C-alpha positions as CSV (number, residue, x, y, z in Angstrom):
1,M,92.4,117.6,83.5
2,T,93.0,116.2,80.0
3,A,94.1,112.6,79.9
4,R,97.7,112.3,79.1
5,P,98.3,109.5,76.5
6,R,100.1,106.6,78.1
7,I,103.7,106.1,77.2
8,P,103.9,103.5,74.3
9,W,105.0,100.1,75.5
10,D,107.9,100.0,73.0
11,E,109.3,103.2,74.6
12,V,109.5,101.6,78.0
13,V,113.2,100.7,78.3
14,V,114.9,99.2,81.4
15,G,117.5,101.6,82.6
16,H,115.7,104.7,81.2
17,E,115.9,107.6,83.6
18,L,112.8,109.9,83.8
19,E,113.3,113.6,83.6
20,P,114.0,114.9,87.2
21,F,111.0,116.6,88.9
22,T,111.6,119.4,91.4
23,F,109.3,120.8,94.1
24,D,109.9,123.7,96.5
25,V,108.6,123.1,100.0
26,S,107.2,126.1,101.8
27,Y,105.2,126.7,105.0
28,S,102.1,126.8,102.7
29,T,103.0,123.3,101.4
30,L,103.0,122.1,105.0
31,A,99.7,123.8,105.8
32,K,98.1,122.1,102.7
33,D,99.7,118.8,103.7
34,V,98.2,118.9,107.2
35,V,94.7,120.0,106.0
36,G,94.7,117.7,103.0
37,T,95.7,114.5,104.8
38,R,94.1,115.4,108.1
39,D,97.3,114.5,109.8
40,L,97.1,116.9,112.7
41,Y,100.1,115.6,114.6
42,R,101.9,118.7,115.9
43,I,105.2,117.7,114.4
44,H,103.8,118.7,111.0
45,H,102.6,122.2,111.9
46,D,104.3,123.4,115.1
47,P,108.0,124.3,114.6
48,P,108.9,124.5,118.3
49,F,107.3,121.1,118.9
50,A,109.1,119.5,115.9
51,Q,112.4,120.9,117.1
52,E,111.8,119.7,120.7
53,N,111.4,116.3,119.2
54,G,114.6,116.2,117.3
55,A,113.4,117.5,113.9
56,P,115.1,120.5,112.2
57,N,111.6,121.9,111.6
58,I,108.1,120.9,110.7
59,F,108.1,118.3,107.9
60,L,106.1,116.6,105.2
61,N,104.2,113.4,106.2
62,T,104.3,110.0,104.5
63,M,101.0,110.5,102.6
64,W,102.3,113.7,101.0
65,Y,105.3,111.7,99.6
66,Q,103.0,109.0,98.4
67,G,101.0,111.7,96.5
68,L,104.2,113.2,95.0
69,I,105.4,109.8,93.9
70,G,102.0,109.0,92.4
71,R,102.1,112.4,90.5
72,V,105.6,111.8,89.1
73,V,104.7,108.2,88.0
74,T,101.3,109.1,86.4
75,E,102.7,112.2,84.6
76,W,105.2,109.8,82.9
77,A,103.0,106.7,82.5
78,G,99.8,108.6,81.6
79,Y,96.9,109.8,83.8
80,E,94.9,106.6,83.1
81,S,97.7,104.4,84.4
82,F,97.1,102.4,87.6
83,L,99.6,102.4,90.5
84,R,99.5,98.7,91.6
85,K,102.2,98.7,94.3
86,M,104.3,101.2,96.2
87,R,107.0,100.9,98.8
88,I,108.5,103.9,100.5
89,K,111.2,104.6,103.0
90,I,111.9,108.0,104.5
91,H,115.5,108.7,105.7
92,S,115.3,112.5,105.9
93,H,112.3,114.8,106.1
94,G,111.3,117.6,103.7
95,C,111.1,120.9,105.5
96,P,110.1,124.4,104.5
97,G,112.9,125.9,102.4
98,D,113.9,122.6,100.9
99,T,113.8,121.8,97.2
100,L,113.0,118.2,96.6
101,T,114.4,116.6,93.4
102,V,112.7,113.4,92.4
103,G,114.6,111.0,90.1
104,A,113.2,107.8,88.7
105,T,114.5,104.9,86.7
106,V,112.7,102.1,84.9
107,V,114.0,98.9,86.5
108,G,111.7,96.3,85.0
109,R,108.8,95.6,82.6
110,D,106.6,92.6,82.2
111,I,103.3,91.5,80.6
112,I,101.2,89.4,83.0
113,D,97.7,88.4,82.1
114,D,97.7,91.0,79.3
115,R,98.7,93.7,81.8
116,L,101.6,96.0,80.8
117,L,103.5,96.4,84.1
118,V,106.5,98.7,84.7
119,D,108.7,98.8,87.8
120,L,110.3,102.1,88.7
121,D,112.7,103.0,91.5
122,L,112.5,106.6,92.7
123,I,114.8,108.6,94.9
124,I,114.0,112.0,96.4
125,D,116.9,114.3,97.3
126,N,116.0,117.0,99.8
127,G,119.3,119.0,99.6
128,R,120.6,117.5,102.8
129,R,120.5,113.9,101.9
130,S,120.5,112.5,98.3
131,D,118.4,109.5,99.3
132,A,116.0,111.3,101.6
133,V,113.1,109.2,100.3
134,V,113.5,105.9,98.5
135,S,110.6,104.3,96.7
136,S,109.8,101.4,94.4
137,V,106.5,101.2,92.4
138,K,104.7,99.0,90.0
139,V,102.5,100.8,87.6
140,E,100.1,99.3,85.0
141,L,99.9,101.1,81.7
142,V,96.3,101.3,80.6
């Protein structure tokens, strides 16, 4: 992977909305999620078990969302950027057949000890709930 140049500091503007990112969730996505994160809890790969436990279907786990958020942030900030802090809250799960739309807004910027720090708020819409996943991150531009 070729390093993406970081976004110039003078182009980081509070209130700027990043271009939305979409991702289609399939059964293959869930298989890769389970294998990649080693989260073998049946709710992520056994539809009848998920439904018996109140979920509409098998669904993505927290680590998968953390990876998606990291991808969105680093594709904007540059592949050399460093994710310093992440908060995440899941209100509604991503299931096969869903299209996830990730929106992000710059909500702060600061220079501390010569570090260029940017705060972003991200919201993932899963088609059933507009705030299915809510996250805030602090990324250092390198």
